[in-house]
C-alpha positions as a Markdown table, in Angstrom:
| # | Residue | x | y | z |
|---|---|---|---|---|
| 1 | Met | -8.6 | -2.9 | -11.8 |
| 2 | Ile | -8.8 | -4.6 | -8.4 |
| 3 | Ser | -9.2 | -1.1 | -6.8 |
| 4 | Gly | -11.9 | 0.1 | -9.2 |
| 5 | Leu | -10.0 | 2.7 | -11.1 |
| 6 | Leu | -10.2 | 0.8 | -14.3 |
| 7 | Ser | -12.8 | -1.7 | -15.5 |
| 8 | Pro | -11.8 | -5.0 | -16.9 |
| 9 | Thr | -12.8 | -5.9 | -20.4 |
| 10 | Gly | -13.4 | -9.7 | -19.3 |
| 11 | Gly | -13.2 | -11.9 | -16.3 |
| 12 | Ala | -14.0 | -11.1 | -12.7 |
| 13 | Val | -12.2 | -9.8 | -9.6 |
| 14 | Arg | -13.3 | -11.3 | -6.4 |
| 15 | Leu | -12.7 | -10.4 | -2.8 |
| 16 | Ser | -13.3 | -13.4 | -0.3 |
| 17 | Gly | -15.5 | -15.0 | -3.1 |
| 18 | Arg | -17.5 | -11.9 | -3.9 |
| 19 | Glu | -17.3 | -9.9 | -7.3 |
| 20 | Ile | -16.2 | -6.5 | -6.9 |
| 21 | Gln | -15.4 | -5.4 | -10.6 |
| 22 | Ala | -18.6 | -3.5 | -11.0 |
| 23 | Leu | -18.2 | -1.6 | -7.7 |
| 24 | Pro | -17.0 | 2.2 | -7.6 |
| 25 | Pro | -13.5 | 2.7 | -5.9 |
| 26 | His | -15.0 | 4.0 | -2.8 |
| 27 | Arg | -17.0 | 0.9 | -2.3 |
| 28 | Ile | -14.1 | -1.4 | -2.9 |
| 29 | Ala | -12.0 | 0.6 | -0.4 |
| 30 | Ala | -14.8 | 0.2 | 2.2 |
| 31 | Leu | -14.6 | -3.5 | 1.7 |
| 32 | Gly | -11.0 | -3.6 | 2.8 |
| 33 | Val | -8.9 | -2.8 | -0.3 |
| 34 | Ala | -6.3 | -0.1 | 0.3 |
| 35 | Arg | -3.5 | 1.0 | -2.2 |
| 36 | Thr | -0.6 | 3.2 | -2.7 |
| 37 | Phe | 0.3 | 4.8 | -6.2 |
| 38 | Gln | 3.3 | 4.9 | -8.5 |
| 39 | Asn | 3.2 | 8.5 | -8.5 |
| 40 | Ile | 3.0 | 10.0 | -4.8 |
| 41 | Arg | -0.6 | 11.4 | -4.2 |
| 42 | Leu | -0.3 | 13.0 | -0.8 |
| 43 | Phe | -1.9 | 16.2 | 0.2 |
| 44 | Gln | 1.2 | 18.3 | 0.0 |
| 45 | Asp | 0.2 | 20.9 | 2.4 |
| 46 | Leu | -0.9 | 18.6 | 5.1 |
| 47 | Ser | 1.5 | 17.3 | 7.6 |
| 48 | Ala | 2.6 | 13.7 | 7.6 |
| 49 | Arg | 0.3 | 13.0 | 10.5 |
| 50 | Asp | -2.7 | 14.4 | 8.9 |
| 51 | Asn | -2.0 | 12.6 | 5.8 |
| 52 | Val | -2.1 | 9.3 | 7.7 |
| 53 | Ile | -5.3 | 10.5 | 9.5 |
| 54 | Val | -7.0 | 11.1 | 6.1 |
| 55 | Gly | -6.4 | 7.3 | 5.4 |
| 56 | Glu | -8.6 | 6.4 | 8.6 |
| 57 | His | -11.9 | 7.9 | 7.3 |
| 58 | Leu | -13.1 | 4.6 | 6.4 |
| 59 | Val | -12.8 | 3.0 | 9.9 |
| 60 | Arg | -14.3 | 6.1 | 11.6 |
| 61 | Lys | -17.4 | 5.2 | 13.4 |
| 62 | Ala | -18.8 | 8.7 | 14.5 |
| 63 | Ser | -21.6 | 9.9 | 12.6 |
| 64 | Leu | -21.2 | 13.0 | 10.4 |
| 65 | Ala | -23.6 | 15.2 | 12.7 |
| 66 | Ala | -21.3 | 13.9 | 15.6 |
| 67 | Arg | -18.2 | 15.4 | 14.0 |
| 68 | Leu | -19.9 | 18.8 | 12.7 |
| 69 | Leu | -21.3 | 19.3 | 16.4 |
| 70 | Val | -18.0 | 18.2 | 18.0 |
| 71 | Leu | -19.8 | 16.0 | 20.2 |
| 72 | Pro | -17.7 | 13.8 | 22.8 |
| 73 | Ser | -17.9 | 10.7 | 20.8 |
| 74 | Ser | -16.4 | 12.6 | 17.8 |
| 75 | Arg | -13.6 | 14.4 | 20.0 |
| 76 | Ala | -12.6 | 11.0 | 21.5 |
| 77 | Glu | -12.6 | 9.3 | 17.9 |
| 78 | Glu | -10.1 | 12.3 | 16.8 |
| 79 | Arg | -7.8 | 11.7 | 19.5 |
| 80 | Gly | -7.7 | 7.8 | 18.8 |
| 81 | Ala | -7.2 | 8.9 | 15.2 |
| 82 | Arg | -4.2 | 11.0 | 16.0 |
| 83 | Ala | -2.7 | 8.4 | 18.3 |
| 84 | Arg | -3.2 | 5.5 | 15.7 |
| 85 | Ala | -1.5 | 7.8 | 13.1 |
| 86 | Gly | 1.6 | 8.4 | 15.5 |
| 87 | Glu | 1.7 | 4.7 | 15.8 |
| 88 | Leu | 1.9 | 4.2 | 12.2 |
| 89 | Leu | 4.4 | 6.9 | 11.7 |
| 90 | Glu | 6.5 | 5.2 | 14.3 |
| 91 | Arg | 6.1 | 1.9 | 12.4 |
| 92 | Ile | 7.6 | 3.4 | 9.4 |
| 93 | Gly | 10.2 | 5.2 | 11.1 |
| 94 | Leu | 9.0 | 8.8 | 10.7 |
| 95 | Ala | 7.6 | 9.5 | 14.1 |
| 96 | Glu | 9.9 | 12.6 | 14.5 |
| 97 | Arg | 8.5 | 14.0 | 11.2 |
| 98 | Ala | 4.8 | 13.9 | 12.2 |
| 99 | Arg | 4.3 | 17.7 | 12.1 |
| 100 | Glu | 6.3 | 18.1 | 8.9 |
| 101 | Arg | 4.4 | 19.2 | 5.7 |
| 102 | Ala | 4.4 | 16.2 | 3.1 |
| 103 | Arg | 6.0 | 18.6 | 0.7 |
| 104 | Asn | 9.1 | 19.0 | 2.8 |
| 105 | Leu | 9.6 | 15.4 | 3.2 |
| 106 | Ser | 12.2 | 13.4 | 0.9 |
| 107 | Tyr | 10.7 | 11.4 | -1.9 |
| 108 | Gly | 11.4 | 8.2 | 0.1 |
| 109 | Glu | 9.9 | 9.7 | 3.2 |
| 110 | Gln | 6.7 | 10.6 | 1.2 |
| 111 | Arg | 6.4 | 7.0 | 0.0 |
| 112 | Arg | 6.6 | 5.7 | 3.3 |
| 113 | Val | 3.7 | 8.1 | 4.4 |
| 114 | Glu | 1.6 | 6.9 | 1.6 |
| 115 | Ile | 2.0 | 3.3 | 2.9 |
| 116 | Ala | 1.0 | 4.5 | 6.4 |
| 117 | Arg | -2.0 | 6.1 | 5.0 |
| 118 | Ala | -3.1 | 3.0 | 3.4 |
| 119 | Leu | -2.5 | 0.9 | 6.4 |
| 120 | Ala | -4.6 | 3.5 | 8.4 |
| 121 | Ala | -7.8 | 2.0 | 6.5 |
| 122 | Glu | -6.8 | -1.3 | 8.3 |
| 123 | Pro | -7.1 | -3.1 | 4.8 |
| 124 | Arg | -7.7 | -6.8 | 4.3 |
| 125 | Leu | -5.8 | -6.5 | 0.9 |
| 126 | Leu | -2.9 | -3.9 | 0.5 |
| 127 | Leu | -2.0 | -3.0 | -3.0 |
| 128 | Leu | 1.5 | -1.5 | -3.3 |
| 129 | Asp | 2.4 | 0.3 | -6.8 |
| 130 | Glu | 6.1 | 0.4 | -6.9 |
| 131 | Pro | 6.6 | 1.3 | -3.4 |
| 132 | Thr | 10.4 | 1.5 | -3.5 |
| 133 | Ala | 10.9 | 3.6 | -6.6 |
| 134 | Gly | 13.5 | 6.3 | -5.8 |
| 135 | Met | 14.5 | 4.9 | -2.6 |
| 136 | Asn | 18.0 | 4.3 | -1.4 |
| 137 | Pro | 19.0 | 0.6 | -0.2 |
| 138 | Val | 18.6 | 1.3 | 3.4 |
| 139 | Glu | 15.1 | 2.7 | 2.7 |
| 140 | Val | 14.4 | -0.3 | 0.5 |
| 141 | Gln | 15.4 | -2.7 | 3.3 |
| 142 | Ala | 12.9 | -0.9 | 5.6 |
| 143 | Val | 10.2 | -1.2 | 3.3 |
| 144 | Ala | 10.8 | -5.0 | 2.9 |
| 145 | Ala | 10.5 | -5.5 | 6.7 |
| 146 | Leu | 7.2 | -3.4 | 6.8 |
| 147 | Ile | 5.9 | -5.6 | 4.0 |
| 148 | Arg | 6.8 | -8.9 | 5.9 |
| 149 | Ser | 5.3 | -7.5 | 9.1 |
| 150 | Val | 1.9 | -6.7 | 7.4 |
| 151 | Ala | 1.8 | -10.0 | 5.7 |
| 152 | Ala | 2.6 | -11.5 | 9.2 |
| 153 | Glu | -0.6 | -9.9 | 10.5 |
| 154 | Gly | -2.7 | -11.8 | 8.1 |
| 155 | Arg | -3.3 | -9.2 | 5.6 |
| 156 | Ser | -2.8 | -9.9 | 1.9 |
| 157 | Val | -0.2 | -7.8 | 0.1 |
| 158 | Leu | -0.2 | -7.5 | -3.8 |
| 159 | Leu | 3.2 | -5.8 | -4.8 |
| 160 | Ile | 4.0 | -4.4 | -8.2 |
| 161 | Glu | 7.6 | -3.7 | -8.4 |
| 162 | His | 10.6 | -3.7 | -10.7 |
| 163 | Asn | 13.2 | -4.3 | -7.8 |
| 164 | Val | 13.8 | -8.1 | -8.5 |
| 165 | Lys | 15.7 | -8.5 | -5.2 |
| 166 | Leu | 13.1 | -7.0 | -3.1 |
| 167 | Val | 10.3 | -9.2 | -5.0 |
| 168 | Met | 12.5 | -12.3 | -4.6 |
| 169 | Asp | 13.0 | -11.6 | -0.8 |
| 170 | Val | 9.4 | -10.6 | 0.3 |
| 171 | Cys | 6.9 | -12.3 | -2.0 |
| 172 | Asp | 5.5 | -16.0 | -1.6 |
| 173 | Arg | 4.0 | -16.1 | -5.1 |
| 174 | Ile | 5.3 | -14.1 | -8.2 |
| 175 | Thr | 3.6 | -13.5 | -11.5 |
| 176 | Val | 6.2 | -12.1 | -14.0 |
| 177 | Leu | 4.9 | -9.9 | -16.9 |
| 178 | Asp | 6.9 | -9.0 | -20.0 |
| 179 | Phe | 5.1 | -6.5 | -22.3 |
| 180 | Gly | 1.8 | -7.3 | -20.6 |
| 181 | Lys | 2.2 | -11.0 | -21.2 |
| 182 | Val | 2.4 | -13.3 | -18.4 |
| 183 | Ile | 5.8 | -15.2 | -18.8 |
| 184 | Ala | 6.1 | -17.1 | -15.6 |
| 185 | Glu | 4.2 | -17.7 | -12.3 |
| 186 | Gly | 5.2 | -19.4 | -9.2 |
| 187 | Thr | 7.4 | -19.6 | -6.0 |
| 188 | Pro | 10.5 | -17.2 | -6.3 |
| 189 | Ala | 12.8 | -20.2 | -6.4 |
| 190 | Ala | 10.9 | -21.5 | -9.5 |
| 191 | Val | 10.6 | -18.1 | -11.0 |
| 192 | Ala | 14.1 | -17.4 | -10.8 |
| 193 | Lys | 15.0 | -20.5 | -12.7 |
| 194 | Asp | 12.6 | -19.9 | -15.5 |
| 195 | Pro | 14.5 | -19.2 | -18.8 |
| 196 | Ala | 12.0 | -16.7 | -20.0 |
| 197 | Val | 12.4 | -14.5 | -17.0 |
| 198 | Ile | 16.1 | -15.0 | -17.0 |
| 199 | Ala | 16.2 | -13.7 | -20.6 |
| 200 | Ala | 13.7 | -10.7 | -19.7 |
| 201 | Tyr | 14.8 | -9.7 | -16.3 |
| 202 | Leu | 17.7 | -11.3 | -14.6 |
| 203 | Gly | 20.3 | -11.8 | -17.4 |
| 204 | Ser | 22.3 | -14.9 | -18.2 |
| 205 | Gly | 25.4 | -13.7 | -16.4 |
| 206 | Ser | 27.6 | -14.5 | -19.2 |
């Protein structure tokens, strides 16, 4: 609903005080909302670098005419886009796989490329839907570090995740759902002690 793919049946979605729930997804994205998906949605025949470059279209300044005519401004922007994509791939630990087609990357690598593509749009708000699904513990730790660094830049991150340890480690505020109903909300420390959360997710340990 925040990204505009679904319309809420009630209430409002506000970004910096502006209601956005009636806007189409591309308009919401242009306002600074980027996302990844639970099911990977990369262009499988494009390279990792080109997939990231796709995410930069919202921040391009050269006009369509300049691109079609391959004017100097367009060429310079294209070089900048490739350099920026390389920096983002370096950031997610995949610089050496930049030219590899997405279909040839491992599941965990593809997920990291999706995050890099979302960051290429320079979002104010980054929506992550199960970003560590199918990842091994080392990859999960790398994504956790990436989320922390993105937040440290002043960007907001909304994380949907079933990995309880990851959520507890990286989130400042947590909302817990059980079959679509909010059962707890608050800081990680407070949520971890909530009886309803313990029963639904953490277990009693007995």
